[in-house]
N, C-alpha and C positions, 0 to 999 in steps of 0.2 A: 542548396538545401543538400544538407547529410546528416540523416539521424539513424541511431543503429542504436537505442537504447532498451527496443522491447522487443521480445521474442516470436514476434511476428514483422521484425524490419524485412523492408523487400529482398526477396535470394536469399535470404540469410546474411546479409553482407550490409546494405543499408538503405533507406528511401531517398532517392534522390531527388525526382520529380514533384512529389507529393505522398502525404503518408499512407500506408496502409490504415493507419489508426483513420485516417479523414483531415488531418492537418496538411492545410496548403502551404505550397513552399513560402509564399510570404510571412506566415504569422510561424512558421521555422526559424525563419531566418531573427525574428523580433526574437523569439526564445532566444536563440544566438546569443543576440545581442547586450537580452538581459543577463545570462551567466556571463558574459563577458565581464559586463559592469559592475556586475556582484563580485565580482575577482578582484577588479579594482579597487572598489570598497573594499573590500577584506584587507587587501593588502595596506592599505592606508591606514585602515585602521588598527591594525597590529603592530606597524612599523614608527610608528610616532615616535618622536626621541619626548625623552623624560621635561617634563614644561611647555611641550607644545601645547597649544590653545585648541583645544578639541570638544565637540560636542559633552556637556554635561550629562545630560541626561538620552540614552540612548534605547529608552525600552521602545519609544515605537517605531524606532528603527529597526531593531529586532524582531519585532511583530510583524514589520514588512518583509525582511529578508526571507523569513519562513513561509511567509503568502505567497510573496513571489515564486522563490523556488520551487515551492508546492505544485504552483501552479504552472511549469515548467512540464510535468510529469505527465506520462503518458496517460491519454483521454482523460484530462482535466479540463484546458481551458483552448477554447477555439477561437476565444475570442480578439482578433489583431487591434483591435480600438484599445480594449483592458492593457494588453502589452505595451501600447504605445506611452499610456499612463504609466505605467508600471515603471518605465524607462524615464520618462522624466521625474518619477520617482527619487528611484535609485541613484540618478544622476544627481539630484540635490541632494542626498544623505552622504556620497562620496564628494563633491566639493566644498563639502561643509567642513572636510578636513584641511588642514594644509598641506601643499606638494611636499613630496618628500625629495631631500635630493639624492638625484641620479636613481630615482624608481624607473621602472620599467618602462616603454612608451605606452605600452598598451594601458597602463592602470589612468591614463589621464583622456582617452579616446572617446570622443562625442562626436556623433554620428549628425550631421551637419542638413543632413536628408532621408526621405524613406530611400530614393533609390540607393544612397551609401548604405542602408542596411542589406537590402535585398539583392547587391549586387556587388557583395565583398568576394563571391567564389570560395568562401572558405577563411577568409581572413581572418575572422574573429570567432570561426565554429570547430569544433575539434581537430577538421582537418589540418587546422592551423600549425598546430601540434605535430613536428614532421618527425620526431623518431617514434617507431614504429610501437615500442616497448613503452615507451612515455606516455605516450596517446593511449595507449589500452590501459594501463595502470591509472591515468588520472581520469579516462572514462569511466573505470570501475568508481574512482573514490566519488566522482560528480554524481553518478546516479544512487551509492550509496547516500549522500548528502541531500539527496532528493528525498529519498524514503525516508530520511531521518528528519526532515523538515512535516513531511505528512505527519511521523505519528507525533511529533513533537508539538505539531500544532491543535492537535485534538487534544492532548495533555493541556496545553496552554489554556483553553478555553476552558476548563475544568478547574482553573486554577493553579496549577503545577508548572513550575519551570525549573531551570537547572542553570546558573549561569555557566556551570564549566562546559553544559551541551553547546550552550550557545558559543563560547568561544572556540570550542573544537569546528561548528560550522565555519565559522571566522578563518578558524587555521585550513581549514579543507579547501576553502575556494580560492584561499590567495595562494597556496602553494601552487598554482597555474602559473603566476608571475616569479617562482621563485627557482633556483636551482637545488636539485635532489638527485643521487646517485639513483642507480634502478632499485640497489638493495634498499634505500632508507624511502624510497617510492612505495616499494611493497610491503614495508613497516606501516608505514600510513595509511594505506589500502587498509590493514588488519587493525589498526588504532580506529580508522572507523567503524568495525564490526564493534570492538571493544566499548566505545561510546554508544555505538548501536543497542547494545544489552541493558544502559544504564537506560536509554529513553524508553525500549520497550519495558522499562522495569518501572518508568517514572508513569505510563500511560497506564499502566497493569493499576497503579497506586492511585491513579484519577478516578477511573472509573469505576473503582469502589464507592464511587459517591453515589451511584443507582445501586448499591449494596453488592453481594457474592453472588455469583451466578448460579445458579440450582438446574438441573439436569433439568429439562422441559421438553417435552413435548408440543410442539409448536401446530394450530390446525392452517391451513392453507385454502379454505374455501372462504366464498363471500357473503356478504349480506344483502338486503333490497335497500340500501341509502348510498348516496354518490361517495363516493370515495375520493384521498388524496395519498399516491402514494409517493411513499418516501426511500430515496436508492443513497449508497455512498455508505459513508460510516461515519458521520456525526450525532452521537447519542443526543448533543447539549441540543441542536436542531430540532433533533424528534421530541423533545421534552415541552421546546416551546411551542410547536405546533400539535402537539397532545395538547397542551393549556389552554390554546387560544383557540381550538374545534370545541371544546366542551360545549354542549347541549346547542351547536349549531345546525342538526342534522347531516352532520358531515363525518362519515368514516374515515379512520389512518388505517393502512396497510404499509407493512415494511417489504421491501426487496430484497434482493442479493445478501450482502453482509450485515445489513441491518435487520437479519434476522436474531440476532444474538440479542437485540432490546427485550424479544420475550421472557427470558431466560433471569433479567434483571430483576427483583421486587420491587425496586423503584416504578417499573411499566407494567408489573402485573396489576397495580391500582386503578388502571386508566381502561373504562371500559369501550372507552371510543375507538381503542386502538386491537383492530379485530383478528388480523393474520396476517401473515407472511403471503405475498402475492407471486408468482412465478416462479422464476432460477436464478441464474446468475448472471452477469451484465451482458455477456455472449449473446445473451438471448433476446435482448432487449427490444428489437426492433420487430418482434415475433409478436412479444409478448405485452408490451407498452399500448399499443392501440385499442386489444382488446380489455384492457384496462378502463378506458374510457373517461376516466377523470385524468385532471394535471399530473404533473410526475416533479417532483421537488429533488434536485439533484444537489447532497449537503458536500460530497467530495467527487471523487473519480471511481466510476469510472462511468464514461459520457461517451456515448457511440452516436455521430449525426445523428438524427432524427431523419425520418422522412418527412417531406413537405406538409404531407396533412396531418403531422403529429404536433408541429413544433408550436402551434399555438399554445400546445399545453404544457412545454416544457418549461420551466423554472428553475434559477441558480441560483447558490450561497456561495460565501466562503471565497475558495479559489477558485471555484468553478466559472469557466463562463465558456456560451456559445451565440454568435452572431444574431439577434432577432428574439433571442431567450427575455425572459424579463429574469432580470438579476435583483435580489432581496439583500437590501444590504445591513449588515452590522451597524448599527447606533452607539454611541458613543459611550452608552454605559451596559454596551455587549448582547442589548437584545434585540431582536427583530420581529419586524410587523409583516403577520402572514397575510392578514386581510384579503388581498388581491388574488393569491390561490386557492381562498376560502370560499370568495365571493364566485370562482371560476368553477368549483369544485360542485357547489350549489344548482348548476345550469345543466349538469353534464348527468349522465346516467351514469346507475350502479355498473360496478366491474362485470363483464362475463366470466363465469366460474370455469377455471380452465382445468377443472377437477382433479387436481394432484395431491396425493397424500400428504400427512403431515410426517412432519419432518421431528429431529430429536438434536437439540442444540446444551449447551449450557457449561457442559464439560471442560471446564477452567480448571485450576490445579487446586482450588482448595477444595471442590465437589469430588475431584477425581481421590486428592490428598482422603478426603473423608473415607473412601473407599479400600485407602492400603490398606489395612489388615486384610481384608478379603480376595483383594487382588495378590497380596502376598501368598497366601496362603493354595490360592488355585495357582498360582507358580510351583509352589514346592509341591502340590500333588499332580502336576504336568499337566493342566488343565488349559493354562496361558501359555502356550511355547517362545510366543516373541510378540515383540509389537512392533510398527514399522510406522514412520510418520509422514504420513503422504499430506501434507498442508501444502500451501500456498496459492497460486490461481489459476482460475481457469480463460479459457482463450478459446475462439472461434474455427479452429482448425478442426478438422472430422480426425487428423491423426491423434488427437485427443480424448480419442475413444480408449484409449492405452489405457489411459487411467482407470476408468470402468471396466477394463478385461482386466487389468492386474488386480483390482479389488475383488473382483467374483472369482478369479484364480486362487486367491489365498485360502490355505488350510482353515479348517474352524478353529483351531488353537492361535489363531494370531489375531491380537489386537489393533486395528487401525486408531492412529492418534492422526488428528486432523484440526485445522485452522484455516478460515480464507476460503473462498468463493471455488477454490478445486475440488470442495465438499459434492459441489452439485452435479459431480459426475461418478459417485457412490452413494450419497447421504439417501436414494429412495430404492437399493438394492435388498430390504429386506435381508441381512445378513447377519441378523439374530443378535443372542445374547451368550454368554457363557456364565452360566448358573448365575442371569441376574445382572450381570455387566454388560453393557453394552457393546459390541465389535467394534461401532465407529464410535469414537469418544471425539465429540468435535466441541474445540474450545471457545469456537465463534470465528470473529472476522483475524486478518490478516492481524490487525491490531493486536489481537489475541494473543501472537504465537508466542510472547514470554511464558505463557502456561506451559508450552511443550517443556520449554526448558527447564521448568521448575519439576515439571513432572520426572522430565530424567533423570534431574540432578540430585531428588529424594530418593527415587526407585534404586540408584546407584550407591546411596547413604545405607537406606533399608538392607541390600543385600549386599555391603561390604565391600565395591569391587570398583574397581575405575568405572564412569561412564562410557567407555570405548570397548568396555567388556560385557557393557549390558546387552541381553537380550534383544538390542533394537537396533531397527536400517532405518535408513533414509531415501525415501525415494519422491523427489521434491518437484511440483508442477512449478515455474516461473511463468512471469510474462511479463511484469514492469520492474519499476526499482526500489518500490518497497520489499518486493520478495528478496532483490540484490543487497539489500541491507540485512535482511531475514540470514540470507546467505554468509554474508559475511561477517555477520553474528556469531553464527554457527562454529564458523573458522576460526574465531579470535577464542573463542572457548574451547576450541582443541578437538572439535568434532570430525571423526574422519570416515573417508569412505561413503561420502553423501554421492547420491546418485542425482543427475538434474535435468529435465527435459522440457517439453519435447526436442527443444536445441539449446546447446552450448550458448552465451551470450555471445555475441557477433564481434563486439569489442575486443573479444579474448585476441592478444598475438601469439604466436605458436609458442615463444618464450614463457608467456607467464602463463601461459595455458599447463605448458610443463611445469611450471613453478607450484600450479595448483595440484597437478597430478603425483607429483613426486613428493609436496610435502605435507597435503592432506589427502590422497587421494580421490582425488575429485573424478567422479566417471558420467557418462554421459549415458540416459538410457539407451536399451537395444529392441530387444522382443521381452514378450510379457515371460514366455516361457525363461528365458537366458537368464532376464533380470533377477527371475525367484530365485534361480541357482545362487547367483553373484550376490544377493541379497541374505544368502541362507534362510530364506523362507519355504522353502520346501528340501 
């Protein structure tokens, strides 16, 4: 096992005996095998000569590629048996394409046994790429592709697809078996960011299915009925569950990044959608047992639950955990949640965590509606600067930094955020500036595109380049969706991004130097020093 795709990777170098996330050595090896076969499939698909007899309809294959690559993202799927099935599926898709004369040997690799998968000593993992810089760049690309598939899957279930995005996913995966110069690989990584912007825009459009978000104060208390807690990011799953729980006596609560549902007009019609329960994914081991009822994981982030809670864990989509009940998608796209509803009826009502309400829904439409007021406040020097503090939360105590950073901001600075990082500061009562909340939360990391639109439109209104805006970036990352957003910002030309708590472990010294010299990327240090570096004091 060798895994360094998340911010918490062991010793800041890589997990080798078992994942800090809870992933076992065997499951990690199966994920490496899946990634390797994906690259072989992609290579065969895009290098077929004209006239070759290839599958006529690859829609199911495309959907499987997206789901399976998403499943290898941190804290999504810990179920080795599911990866065994994924491996069979991908090998069948790959072998439906004719072998290409002179193709790299790895394209045809098919494991003969489990032992061959778990004892290859890095032969199919990223360590098999010997050149440090090539491995670093392909790692960044692969991590970006995982994030891309996560976001694309959400758009896909709402009927939004783009063949150009799928074409790039195959191109990126196939590049593992192709010869690129370091300069060419660098540009391919940046192209991933460019395509990432298209994916985020597509998802933004897809989520309009539920209406344009409105700045909304969301209650965080409980009622006396039993409940189901929905975590992850998938709004379609939440919609289906709400429909199926109508009139059953079972309430539905959101958790973590599902908070944004309360700001969509379509979800406000459900009187069985009660409140947001708890905080970010990082605290689920403490908070979920107090909920008492079942928990539905629609996407990441799943932390291996304690033994006493495992009977209440349900998964769907790409998510998997050994022993959890998995709710599959039917051929028509629907899901049957009757089993989780039946369990909920036998459970006690949730224990109130006594958390104050939180505000969300400040997507680009909602914020741009405030643009005249915001521009006037800038002109009057009541708003001096904005700081983007989007990204991920995590379990390390050092993430207290983001709470302290937000507390230390001058009162004429507004925070723009999206993702679960907001839980580090969205209950600090930072106040308003003449009615404009000082924390403008666009929603999920899926809604990061809103921050790009806000920055772009603000630059247009002020008639200055984006990099000359009174805008700073101090982003917390944890996993591969954040990597894609980071690459997207770089591809859009955003400079001087501060990132933490640690830089990605996959960055070789040369690749890191490129990011520093070309884009001004910098690690965070201390609150006092970073406030000065980012021109916030």
